[in-house]
C-alpha positions in Angstrom: 38.9 132.8 116.0 38.0 129.9 113.7 35.6 130.8 110.9 32.7 128.6 109.9 30.4 129.2 107.1 28.0 131.2 109.2 30.7 133.4 110.7 32.2 134.0 107.2 28.8 135.2 105.9 28.2 137.3 109.0 31.5 139.1 108.5 31.2 139.5 104.7 27.6 140.6 105.0 28.4 143.2 107.6 31.4 144.5 105.7 29.5 144.8 102.4 26.4 146.3 103.9 28.5 148.8 105.9 30.6 149.8 102.9 27.5 150.4 100.8 25.6 152.2 103.6 28.6 154.6 104.1 29.3 155.2 100.5 27.2 158.4 100.4 28.8 159.7 103.6 32.3 159.1 102.3 31.6 160.7 98.9 33.5 164.0 98.8 35.5 163.2 101.9 39.1 161.9 102.3 37.7 158.5 103.1 37.0 155.7 100.6 35.6 152.2 100.6 39.0 150.7 99.9 40.5 152.4 103.0 37.4 151.3 105.0 37.9 147.7 103.9 41.6 147.6 104.7 41.0 149.3 108.0 38.4 146.8 108.9 40.7 143.9 108.1 43.5 145.5 110.1 41.3 146.2 113.1 39.5 142.9 113.3 42.8 140.9 112.8 44.6 143.0 115.5 41.8 142.2 118.0 41.9 138.4 117.0 38.4 138.5 115.7 39.5 137.2 112.2 42.6 135.6 110.9 43.6 134.4 107.4 46.4 132.2 106.2 48.0 133.9 103.2 48.9 130.5 101.7 45.3 129.2 102.0 43.8 128.1 98.7 40.6 130.0 99.6 42.5 133.3 100.0 44.5 132.8 96.8 41.4 131.9 94.8 39.4 134.9 96.1 42.1 137.3 95.1 42.6 135.5 91.8 38.9 135.7 91.0 39.0 139.4 91.8 41.9 139.8 89.4 40.2 137.8 86.7 37.1 140.0 86.8 39.2 143.1 87.0 41.4 142.1 84.0 38.3 141.2 81.9 36.5 144.4 82.8 39.7 146.4 82.1 39.9 144.7 78.7 36.3 145.8 77.9 37.0 149.3 79.2 40.3 149.6 77.3 38.5 149.3 73.9 36.2 152.2 74.7 39.0 154.3 76.1 41.1 153.8 73.0 38.5 155.8 71.1 39.4 158.8 73.2 41.4 161.6 71.7 44.2 162.0 74.3 46.2 158.8 73.9 49.7 160.3 73.8 50.3 160.6 77.6 49.0 157.0 78.1 51.5 155.6 75.6 54.3 157.4 77.4 53.1 156.2 80.8 53.0 152.5 79.6 56.0 152.3 77.3 58.4 154.6 79.2 57.2 155.3 82.7 56.1 151.7 83.5 59.4 150.0 82.7 61.3 152.9 84.3 59.2 152.5 87.5 60.0 148.8 87.5 63.7 149.4 87.2 63.7 152.1 89.9 61.7 149.9 92.3 64.1 147.0 91.7 67.2 149.0 92.2 65.8 150.4 95.4 64.9 146.9 96.6 68.4 145.6 95.9 70.0 148.6 97.7 67.9 148.4 100.8 67.5 144.6 101.0 70.9 143.2 99.9 69.8 139.7 100.8 67.7 139.7 97.6 69.2 138.4 94.5 68.9 140.6 91.4 66.1 138.4 90.0 64.2 138.6 93.3 64.7 142.4 93.4 63.2 142.7 89.9 60.4 140.4 90.9 59.5 142.7 93.8 59.6 145.6 91.3 57.3 143.9 88.9 54.9 143.0 91.6 54.6 146.7 92.6 54.5 148.2 89.2 50.7 147.9 88.3 48.3 150.7 89.3 44.7 150.3 90.5 42.0 153.0 89.7 39.7 151.6 92.3 41.7 153.1 95.2 41.4 156.6 93.7 37.9 156.3 92.2 37.1 159.9 93.3 39.8 161.1 90.9 38.8 159.3 87.8 35.1 159.9 88.2 35.3 163.6 89.2 34.0 165.6 86.2 35.9 168.7 87.2 39.2 166.9 86.9 40.4 167.5 83.3 39.3 164.7 80.9 42.8 164.2 79.7 44.0 163.3 83.2 41.1 160.9 83.9 41.5 159.2 80.5 45.3 158.7 81.1 44.9 157.2 84.6 41.9 155.0 83.4 43.6 153.6 80.4 47.0 153.2 82.0 45.6 151.2 84.9 43.4 149.2 82.6 46.4 148.1 80.6 49.2 147.8 83.0 47.8 144.9 85.0 47.9 142.7 81.9 51.2 144.1 80.7 52.9 143.6 84.1 51.8 140.0 84.4 54.4 138.6 81.9 57.2 140.4 83.8 56.0 139.0 87.1 55.9 135.4 85.7 59.3 135.9 83.9 61.2 137.1 87.0 59.4 134.5 89.1 60.9 131.8 87.0 64.4 133.2 87.1 64.2 133.8 90.9 63.5 130.2 91.7 66.5 127.9 92.1 67.0 124.8 90.0 65.3 123.9 86.7 66.0 125.1 83.2 65.2 128.8 83.3 65.5 129.1 79.5 63.1 126.3 78.9 60.7 127.6 81.5 60.8 131.1 79.9 60.0 129.6 76.5 57.1 127.7 78.1 55.9 131.0 79.6 56.0 132.7 76.2 54.0 129.7 74.8 51.4 130.0 77.6 51.1 133.7 77.0 50.6 133.2 73.3 48.1 130.4 73.7 46.2 132.5 76.3 46.1 135.5 74.0 44.9 133.3 71.1 42.1 131.8 73.2 41.1 135.3 74.4 41.0 136.7 70.9 39.1 133.7 69.6 36.4 133.6 72.3 36.1 137.4 72.5 35.5 137.8 68.8 33.2 134.8 68.5 31.1 136.0 71.5 30.9 139.5 70.1 29.6 138.2 66.7 27.1 135.9 68.4 25.8 138.6 70.7 23.1 139.7 68.3 22.6 136.3 66.7 21.7 134.3 69.8 18.6 132.1 69.5 15.3 133.8 70.1 16.3 137.1 68.7 19.3 137.8 70.9 20.2 138.0 74.5 17.8 139.7 76.9 19.1 143.0 78.3 19.2 141.8 81.9 21.4 138.9 80.9 23.9 140.8 78.7 26.3 141.4 81.6 26.1 137.8 82.7 26.8 136.7 79.1 29.9 138.9 79.0 31.2 137.8 82.4 30.6 134.2 81.5 32.7 134.6 78.3 35.5 136.1 80.4 35.4 133.2 82.9 35.2 130.7 80.0 38.4 132.2 78.5 40.3 131.9 81.8 39.1 128.4 82.4 39.8 127.1 78.9 43.3 128.6 78.9 44.1 127.6 82.5 42.9 124.0 82.0 44.9 123.5 78.8 48.3 125.1 78.0 47.4 128.8 78.1 47.8 131.6 80.7 44.3 132.2 82.0 44.8 135.7 83.2 46.2 136.9 79.9 43.3 135.1 78.2 40.7 136.9 80.3 42.3 140.3 79.7 42.7 139.8 75.9 39.2 138.4 75.7 37.7 141.6 77.2 39.5 143.7 74.6 38.4 141.4 71.7 34.8 141.3 72.9 34.7 145.1 73.2 36.1 145.4 69.6 33.7 142.8 68.2 30.6 144.3 69.9 30.8 147.9 71.0 27.5 147.8 72.9 28.6 145.2 75.4 31.0 147.4 77.4 28.1 149.8 78.1 25.7 147.1 79.1 28.3 145.3 81.2 29.3 148.4 83.3 26.6 148.1 86.0 26.9 144.4 86.4 30.7 144.3 86.4 30.8 147.2 88.9 28.6 145.2 91.3 30.6 142.0 90.9 33.9 143.7 91.1 32.9 145.9 94.0 32.0 142.8 96.1 35.2 141.0 95.2 37.4 144.0 95.8 35.9 145.0 99.1 36.4 141.4 100.3 39.9 141.3 98.9 41.0 144.5 100.6 39.5 143.3 103.9 41.3 139.9 103.7 44.6 141.5 102.7 44.4 144.0 105.6 43.9 141.0 108.0 46.8 139.2 106.4 49.2 142.1 107.1 48.5 141.8 110.8 49.0 138.0 110.7 52.4 138.0 108.9 54.0 141.0 110.7 57.5 142.0 109.6 60.6 140.5 111.1 63.1 142.8 109.4 64.2 146.4 109.9 61.2 148.7 110.2 63.1 151.9 109.3 64.4 150.2 106.1 60.9 149.0 105.2 59.5 152.6 105.8 62.4 153.9 103.6 61.5 151.6 100.8 57.8 152.5 101.0 58.6 156.2 100.9 60.9 155.8 97.9 58.4 153.6 96.2 55.5 156.0 96.6 57.2 159.4 96.5 60.2 158.8 94.1 59.9 155.8 91.8 56.6 156.5 89.9 56.8 160.3 90.2 60.3 160.4 88.8 59.4 157.9 86.0 56.2 159.9 85.0 58.0 163.2 85.1 60.8 162.0 82.9 58.5 160.2 80.5 56.3 163.3 80.1 59.2 165.7 79.2 58.5 167.7 76.0 55.0 166.0 75.8 53.1 169.3 76.1 51.3 168.1 79.3 51.0 170.8 81.8 53.3 170.6 84.9 50.3 170.3 87.3 48.8 167.6 85.2 52.1 165.7 85.2 52.4 166.0 89.0 48.8 164.8 89.4 49.3 161.7 87.3 52.7 161.0 88.9 51.2 160.9 92.4 48.1 158.8 91.6 49.6 155.5 90.9 48.1 153.4 93.7 48.8 149.7 94.2 45.8 147.3 94.4 44.3 144.0 93.6 46.8 143.0 90.9 49.8 143.6 93.2 48.1 141.7 95.9 47.7 138.6 93.8 51.2 138.9 92.4 52.5 139.0 95.9 50.6 135.9 96.8 52.0 134.2 93.7 55.5 134.9 95.1 54.6 133.7 98.6 53.3 130.4 97.2 56.4 129.8 95.0 59.9 128.3 95.6 61.7 131.7 95.6 64.2 131.7 98.4 63.3 135.2 99.8 59.6 134.8 99.0 58.5 135.8 102.5 60.6 139.0 102.5 59.3 139.9 99.0 55.7 139.3 100.1 56.1 141.3 103.4 57.7 144.3 101.7 55.1 144.2 98.9 52.2 143.8 101.3 53.1 146.7 103.5 53.8 148.9 100.5 50.3 148.0 99.0 48.6 148.8 102.3 50.5 152.1 102.6 49.6 153.0 99.1 45.9 152.2 99.6 45.8 154.4 102.7 47.9 157.2 101.2 46.2 157.4 97.9 42.7 156.6 99.2 43.0 159.5 101.7 44.2 162.0 99.1 42.0 161.3 96.1 39.3 163.8 97.0 42.0 166.3 98.2 43.9 165.8 94.9 40.7 166.3 92.8 40.0 169.6 94.6 43.6 170.7 94.2 43.6 170.2 90.4 40.2 171.9 90.2 41.7 175.0 92.0 44.7 175.0 89.7 42.5 174.9 86.7 40.4 177.8 88.0 43.6 179.8 88.8 44.8 179.4 85.3 41.4 180.7 84.1 41.3 177.9 81.5 38.8 175.4 82.5 38.8 172.7 79.8 35.7 172.0 77.7 34.4 168.4 77.8 36.5 166.3 75.5 34.6 163.0 75.7 34.0 161.1 78.9 36.0 158.0 79.6 33.1 156.6 81.7 33.2 155.1 85.2 36.0 153.0 86.6 35.4 149.3 86.0 34.9 147.6 89.4 35.1 150.8 91.4 33.2 150.4 94.7 
């Protein structure tokens, strides 16, 4: 079915209205808005009601916009989360478990898909390394889940999108034939540095100007718009010059939060609404793309990769990185399971598909089906998992006292 402007608004409006209307029904159940959105995309594409070209500029730009807002919101949120007491597990998750997960995913990809070169296998691993708290929002907003767990998952997912991006770009360069890989890698480092500099400069400047705007400062109802505008400005300035726009947006969020502590609080409601709209649409479009691309390889091998990616790679990396950390075994198991793939991995997969990497279609296919499987598996188990950890805490007879609340997930539907 060909989509005109009216048809697009009809579908988007129906999806957003339905997702919002059912949010109360789904609260406390095994369903989630992310699962609903992906399921709607899969169902409507399977019945030929909708179809999307994954290489379409509109599709890429939609997911890129969703990632820009997510990264900027993560940056704002990270500054507030860094004030929390329990930062040890997060450091281990980012500095030990994240690289270990990347390596395990890459080795698994190379073993199961021998047609991939090593750079391509590591590219697939980098694409699937970031985690997304939106998929498991019931976990990181449930007050009965220990604050240490919620904080670790929040801060890890807030930082690993931005930290994974340079790895994706690095392996994307080395996986493409021809050209001077060394020179391109240096250009990448330069773009990252310029993007970070732009993000820091704009974020700090905006934070200092926040209370000094003409007329006595910015009106409360426009504070969220101001913050989001600064994030988009950082991306646009970096992207249209020599910098990396995604890194600029992420760093800008952190810098703005550091410079003006009140903005993250004021930005929450506005950013949640904007992010929710973009992410619901992104999950829907991605679900439809899965049906359109299909998979021409061995299904059992694909299933094997997905199982190893979800049940072995991250759980093993988290378990090893948390050894002798003092984190309880049930807490470790909980954090190890809840590492869902989401918007960042979607965009990274589309980056690969629109590149000159020889096995780009295979990488995209494997990544896409893994992301959808993760959204479904983690989206269906977030409420169950939250109840499980609550029962374990009661069984121990050591319910934790509130240790500071990390706040709501940025962009969670």
